[in-house]
C-alpha positions in Angstrom: -58.2 53.9 -43.6 -57.2 50.8 -45.5 -56.0 47.7 -43.5 -52.8 46.4 -45.1 -53.3 43.3 -43.8 -56.8 42.4 -45.3 -54.8 43.3 -48.9 -52.3 40.2 -48.1 -52.0 37.3 -49.4 -52.2 34.2 -46.8 -48.9 32.6 -46.3 -47.7 29.6 -44.2 -47.6 29.8 -40.2 -44.1 28.6 -38.4 -46.2 26.3 -35.8 -44.8 23.3 -35.9 -42.6 22.2 -32.7 -39.8 19.0 -32.7 -42.5 16.8 -31.6 -45.4 17.0 -33.9 -42.4 17.3 -36.7 -40.8 14.0 -35.6 -44.1 12.8 -35.1 -45.1 13.6 -38.7 -41.4 11.9 -40.0 -42.5 8.3 -38.4 -45.4 8.1 -39.1 -44.4 8.7 -42.7 -41.8 6.7 -42.4 -43.9 3.5 -40.8 -47.3 3.7 -42.8 -48.3 0.1 -44.4 -44.4 -0.8 -46.3 -42.7 -2.6 -43.2 -45.8 -4.8 -42.6 -46.2 -5.9 -46.6 -42.5 -5.8 -47.3 -41.2 -7.6 -44.5 -42.8 -11.2 -46.0 -40.8 -9.9 -49.5 -37.3 -9.4 -47.9 -37.6 -12.7 -46.2 -38.5 -14.2 -49.3 -34.7 -12.6 -50.9 -32.9 -12.9 -48.0 -33.6 -15.6 -46.3 -32.2 -16.5 -42.8 -30.4 -13.3 -43.2 -33.2 -10.6 -43.9 -32.3 -8.6 -40.8 -29.1 -7.1 -42.9 -31.8 -5.8 -45.7 -32.9 -3.8 -43.0 -29.5 -2.8 -41.6 -28.4 -1.7 -45.1 -32.0 0.5 -45.5 -31.2 2.5 -42.0 -27.2 2.6 -43.0 -28.4 4.5 -46.5 -31.4 6.3 -44.4 -28.5 8.0 -41.9 -26.2 9.0 -44.9 -28.7 10.6 -46.8 -30.2 12.0 -43.7 -27.1 14.1 -43.3 -27.5 15.5 -46.4 -31.2 16.1 -45.7 -30.2 17.6 -42.6 -27.7 20.1 -43.7 -29.7 21.4 -46.6 -33.1 21.7 -44.5 -31.2 23.6 -41.4 -29.7 26.2 -44.6 -33.1 26.6 -46.6 -35.8 26.0 -44.3 -38.4 26.8 -47.4 -41.6 25.2 -48.2 -40.7 22.4 -51.0 -38.1 20.6 -49.4 -36.0 19.4 -52.5 -37.4 21.6 -54.9 -35.8 24.5 -53.2 -32.8 22.2 -52.6 -32.3 22.0 -55.9 -32.8 25.5 -57.6 -30.3 26.7 -55.1 -27.4 23.6 -55.4 -27.5 24.2 -59.9 -28.3 27.6 -60.0 -31.7 29.7 -59.5 -31.4 31.2 -63.1 -30.2 27.9 -65.0 -29.5 24.6 -64.6 -31.1 24.9 -61.1 -34.4 25.6 -62.8 -34.2 22.7 -64.7 -33.3 20.4 -61.9 -36.3 21.7 -59.7 -38.9 22.1 -62.0 -37.8 18.2 -62.4 -38.6 17.2 -59.1 -42.2 18.8 -58.7 -43.0 17.4 -62.3 -42.0 13.4 -60.9 -43.9 14.4 -57.5 -47.4 14.5 -60.0 -46.4 11.4 -60.3 -44.7 9.5 -57.7 -46.2 11.8 -54.5 -49.7 10.0 -56.0 -48.1 6.5 -56.5 -47.0 6.9 -52.6 -50.6 7.3 -51.7 -51.6 5.3 -53.9 -49.1 2.4 -52.0 -50.4 3.3 -49.1 -54.1 2.8 -49.6 -53.5 -0.8 -52.3 -51.6 -2.0 -48.8 -54.5 -1.0 -46.7 -57.1 -2.5 -48.4 -54.9 -5.6 -49.0 -54.6 -5.8 -44.6 -58.6 -4.8 -44.5 -58.6 -8.2 -46.3 -58.3 -9.5 -43.2 -61.0 -8.4 -41.4 -64.1 -8.4 -43.8 -62.4 -10.8 -47.1 -62.8 -8.9 -50.2 -63.8 -11.5 -53.1 -64.8 -9.3 -55.8 -61.8 -7.5 -57.6 -63.7 -3.6 -57.3 -64.4 -4.6 -53.4 -60.0 -3.6 -52.6 -60.4 -0.5 -55.0 -63.7 0.9 -53.1 -61.5 0.5 -49.9 -58.3 1.9 -51.4 -60.2 4.5 -53.1 -62.1 5.5 -50.0 -58.7 6.1 -47.7 -57.8 8.4 -50.6 -60.7 10.6 -50.1 -60.9 10.3 -46.3 -57.4 11.8 -45.9 -58.1 14.8 -48.7 -61.5 15.8 -46.1 -59.1 15.1 -42.6 -55.9 17.2 -44.5 -58.4 20.3 -45.0 -57.5 21.9 -42.0 -54.7 24.5 -40.6 -51.4 23.2 -39.8 -51.4 23.4 -36.1 -54.4 20.7 -35.7 -52.8 18.6 -38.1 -50.1 18.4 -35.9 -52.0 17.6 -32.7 -53.5 15.2 -35.3 -50.4 13.8 -36.1 -49.2 13.4 -32.8 -52.1 11.1 -31.8 -51.7 8.8 -34.8 -48.2 8.6 -33.9 -49.2 7.0 -30.3 -51.1 4.4 -32.2 -48.0 3.5 -34.4 -45.8 3.3 -31.1 -48.7 1.1 -29.2 -48.8 -1.5 -32.2 -44.8 -1.7 -32.5 -44.6 -1.7 -29.2 -47.3 -4.6 -29.2 -45.2 -6.7 -31.7 -41.9 -6.6 -30.1 -43.1 -7.3 -27.1 -44.5 -10.6 -28.4 -41.6 -11.5 -30.0 -39.3 -10.9 -26.5 -42.1 -13.2 -24.8 -42.6 -16.1 -26.9 -39.7 -16.3 -29.0 -38.9 -19.9 -30.3 -36.6 -20.0 -32.9 -33.1 -18.4 -33.4 -32.5 -15.1 -35.3 -29.2 -14.9 -37.5 -27.5 -11.5 -37.3 -24.9 -12.3 -39.2 -24.6 -14.8 -42.0 -22.7 -18.0 -41.8 -19.2 -17.2 -41.9 -19.5 -14.6 -39.3 -17.8 -11.2 -40.9 -15.8 -12.6 -43.5 -19.0 -13.5 -44.9 -20.5 -10.3 -45.5 -18.7 -8.6 -48.4 -20.6 -11.5 -50.3 -24.0 -11.7 -48.8 -24.0 -7.1 -49.3 -23.3 -7.4 -52.9 -25.4 -10.4 -53.8 -28.7 -9.7 -56.5 -30.4 -10.8 -53.5 -29.3 -8.0 -51.2 -30.6 -5.4 -54.0 -34.0 -6.7 -54.1 -34.4 -6.7 -50.6 -33.0 -3.1 -50.5 -35.1 -1.9 -53.1 -38.3 -2.9 -50.5 -36.5 -1.8 -47.1 -35.4 1.5 -48.4 -39.1 2.0 -49.3 -40.1 1.4 -46.3 -37.8 3.6 -44.6 -38.5 6.6 -46.9 -40.2 9.6 -45.3 -37.1 10.8 -42.8 -37.1 13.9 -45.0 -40.7 14.9 -44.4 -40.1 17.8 -42.3 -37.8 19.8 -45.1 -41.0 19.9 -47.3 -43.1 21.7 -44.2 -39.5 23.7 -43.2 -41.8 27.0 -44.1 -44.1 25.5 -40.9 -41.3 24.6 -38.6 -40.3 26.6 -35.6 -36.9 27.3 -35.0 -36.0 24.9 -38.1 -32.3 25.6 -37.9 -31.8 22.8 -35.1 -35.2 21.4 -35.5 -35.1 20.1 -38.8 -31.9 17.7 -38.1 -32.5 16.4 -35.0 -35.9 15.4 -36.4 -34.7 13.9 -39.0 -31.7 12.0 -36.7 -34.5 11.0 -34.1 -36.8 9.6 -36.9 -34.3 7.3 -38.5 -33.1 6.5 -35.4 -36.1 5.6 -33.7 -37.6 3.4 -36.7 -34.4 1.7 -37.2 -35.2 0.3 -33.9 -38.7 -0.3 -34.1 -38.1 -2.4 -37.7 -34.8 -4.1 -36.1 -36.8 -5.3 -33.3 -40.4 -6.3 -35.2 -38.1 -8.4 -37.7 -36.4 -9.6 -34.9 -39.9 -10.5 -33.2 -41.9 -11.9 -36.0 -38.8 -14.0 -37.4 -38.4 -15.4 -34.2 -41.8 -16.6 -34.1 -42.9 -17.5 -37.6 -40.0 -19.2 -39.4 -38.8 -17.4 -42.4 -39.5 -20.0 -44.3 -43.4 -19.9 -43.6 -43.5 -15.7 -42.9 -42.6 -15.4 -46.7 -45.6 -16.7 -47.8 -47.9 -14.4 -45.6 -50.3 -11.7 -47.3 -51.1 -10.7 -43.1 -48.1 -11.6 -41.6 -48.9 -9.3 -38.5 -52.4 -10.6 -38.1 -50.5 -14.5 -38.8 -48.0 -13.4 -36.3 -50.7 -12.1 -33.1 -53.3 -14.6 -34.1 -50.5 -17.4 -33.5 -49.6 -15.6 -29.7 -52.9 -14.7 -28.6 -55.5 -16.1 -30.7 -58.0 -15.0 -33.7 -59.7 -11.8 -31.7 -56.1 -10.2 -30.4 -55.2 -10.5 -34.2 -57.9 -8.8 -35.8 -57.2 -5.8 -32.7 -53.9 -5.9 -34.8 -55.1 -5.7 -37.8 -56.7 -2.5 -36.6 -53.9 -1.1 -35.3 -51.6 -1.7 -38.6 -54.8 -0.3 -40.7 -54.4 2.4 -37.8 -51.0 3.1 -38.6 -51.4 3.0 -42.7 -54.0 5.4 -42.6 -51.4 7.9 -40.3 -48.5 7.7 -42.8 -50.8 8.5 -45.5 -51.4 11.6 -44.0 -47.9 12.6 -43.0 -46.8 11.5 -46.9 -49.9 13.8 -48.6 -49.3 16.5 -46.3 -45.6 16.7 -46.8 -45.7 16.3 -51.0 -49.0 18.7 -50.8 -46.5 21.6 -50.1 -44.0 20.7 -53.0 -45.6 22.1 -56.4 -47.3 24.9 -53.7 -43.4 26.3 -53.4 -43.0 25.6 -57.3 -45.7 27.9 -58.4 -45.4 30.2 -55.1 -42.2 30.7 -57.0 -43.4 31.5 -60.2 -41.7 27.9 -61.6 -45.0 26.0 -62.0 -48.6 25.9 -63.0 -50.3 29.5 -60.7 -53.0 27.4 -59.4 -51.1 25.6 -57.4 -49.7 28.8 -55.5 -53.1 29.1 -54.3 -53.4 29.3 -50.9 -56.8 28.8 -48.7 -58.0 32.1 -47.6 -59.1 31.0 -44.0 -57.1 28.1 -43.4 -53.7 29.1 -44.8 -52.9 25.8 -46.6 -52.1 25.1 -50.1 -55.4 23.7 -50.8 -55.3 23.0 -54.6 -52.1 21.5 -54.8 -53.6 18.8 -52.2 -56.5 18.3 -54.7 -54.7 17.9 -57.0 -52.0 15.5 -55.7 -54.8 13.7 -54.1 -57.1 13.1 -56.9 -54.4 11.7 -58.6 -53.6 9.1 -55.7 -57.0 8.4 -55.6 -57.0 7.4 -59.7 -54.0 5.6 -59.1 -55.1 3.7 -56.2 -58.0 2.3 -58.5 -55.1 1.3 -61.7 -51.9 -0.6 -59.8 -50.7 -3.5 -57.9 -48.7 -2.7 -54.9 -45.3 -4.5 -55.8 -45.2 -2.9 -59.3 -46.4 0.6 -57.4 -42.9 0.1 -54.6 -40.3 -0.4 -57.3 -41.7 2.5 -59.8 -41.9 4.6 -56.7 -37.9 4.0 -56.0 -36.9 4.3 -59.5 -38.6 7.6 -60.8 -37.0 9.5 -57.8 -33.5 8.3 -57.3 -31.6 10.3 -60.3 -33.2 13.5 -59.8 -34.2 13.8 -55.9 -31.3 12.0 -54.3 -28.4 11.6 -56.4 -29.2 14.8 -57.9 -29.6 16.7 -54.4 -26.4 15.0 -53.2 -24.2 16.0 -56.4 -26.4 19.6 -55.5 -24.9 19.0 -51.7 -21.2 18.8 -53.1 -21.4 21.8 -55.7 -23.3 24.3 -52.8 -20.3 23.6 -50.1 -17.4 24.1 -53.7 -19.2 27.4 -54.1 -20.3 28.6 -51.1 -18.0 27.2 -48.4 -19.5 25.5 -45.0 -18.5 28.4 -42.3 -22.2 30.0 -42.3 -24.3 26.2 -42.6 -26.3 26.0 -39.7 -25.3 22.2 -39.4 -22.5 20.5 -41.2 -22.8 16.8 -41.5 -19.5 14.4 -39.4 -16.6 13.1 -42.2 -18.3 15.6 -44.8 -18.1 14.2 -48.1 -17.7 10.9 -47.3 -21.3 10.4 -46.3 -22.7 12.2 -49.6 -20.1 9.9 -51.6 -21.3 6.5 -50.1 -25.3 8.0 -50.4 -24.7 8.8 -54.4 -23.0 5.0 -55.0 -26.0 3.2 -53.0 -28.7 5.0 -54.7 -27.4 4.2 -58.1 -26.9 0.2 -56.6 -30.6 1.0 -56.1 -31.4 2.0 -59.1 -30.0 -0.8 -60.9 -31.6 -2.8 -58.6 -35.0 -1.9 -59.3 -34.9 -3.6 -63.1 -34.8 -2.2 -66.6 -38.2 -1.7 -66.8 -38.5 0.3 -63.9 -35.4 2.1 -64.8 -36.6 2.9 -68.1 -40.0 4.2 -66.4 -37.6 6.5 -64.5 -35.9 7.6 -67.7 -39.5 8.3 -69.6 -40.6 10.5 -66.9 -37.5 12.6 -66.9 -37.4 12.6 -70.7 -41.7 14.0 -70.5 -40.3 16.1 -67.9 -37.1 17.9 -69.6 -39.6 18.3 -72.6 -42.5 20.0 -70.5 -39.7 22.5 -69.0 -38.5 24.0 -72.2 -42.3 24.1 -73.4 -42.9 25.7 -70.2 -39.6 28.5 -70.6 -40.5 29.2 -74.5 -43.8 30.4 -73.6 -42.6 32.4 -70.3 -39.1 33.8 -73.0 -36.7 32.2 -69.7 -33.4 30.2 -70.0 -32.6 28.5 -72.5 -34.7 30.5 -75.0 
């Protein structure tokens, strides 16, 4: 008698719990971001740098409500791919929007991986001077290859590894915060001179726009659990909780970290530091402790990239499994049951990008490329879904709807403008080529609009 199970294709496994999902979200969010952008934000904002981190947290919260509502309603692999397709219509415009999202993922996901790897190499230079031009590239490329090797395993093993990496993140942040609380010597301003009446001028300034690009980059990742929706237990409850816990936890850590550094090292000095965490710990505890702290920063950076590449590898897989992208991305490992081809391709492109680009270029390019299709497109899509289907059947409904959605759209468009004309143009070019690729793909398959 034939074993029916033997002929069925391998599928993803729902084995991630709340702790594992939240840990993967938080290590995705922290990464190298706050440690390399902290001096940049101080340079833009001067003594009011904490306000930029509050703006980033505020946008994350309102946007997180959008992700929570969509993620709980459609807990499947691919996150935004499924959300956009369902919101705009599965057979017409939804095909285009979801294709554009997967298309840009092939570029921006490796850019995210490359940014973390380049930042890793920058901090590694504190421990081992990298004087030759090729040495930082050797380090960043080696990081990406190590990530691919570690992710080549079952999801439950990855969940356990993610929790272990998360503990390293919490340990480093806790150490830095305690140091600032214990040795604070400089006051840090939470409000501009003039108090609340001066806030609108600061919040709407060009400097805030530039600083917010950096802080929002550091918050990205609170939605990672949505990419893993098909591998989460009880997703209708777990996904919103994981997103909210991740944002609140990281917001608290970022604000305390920035306050701690600013209370020990004046912002005028900190804004020029390439190794701000190492400098901070060296000033408090000496050179040996600074090397230990640098090692922990590298741990955190590696942990974040681990979660990033894990989540993004599920996006082309979901589209290909749905018949809307190149079939090769739909392949699942026959024994380990994860999308190994998607992982290898995105990791390979990330390896190449890590050898080609500079960190400052990558950060702005990442945001400019994602905002219109993913963040703004998804927010508008939720409005369309609510109007078409109503909210009665939604497992999670955001408070004060539609205010959070409208706020998110407005702020995302302002952030897009703040990236600058060069990066705005690059994002639009990627979209244009994506539209062309979609038309060629649809014509070859004789699907809408042909």
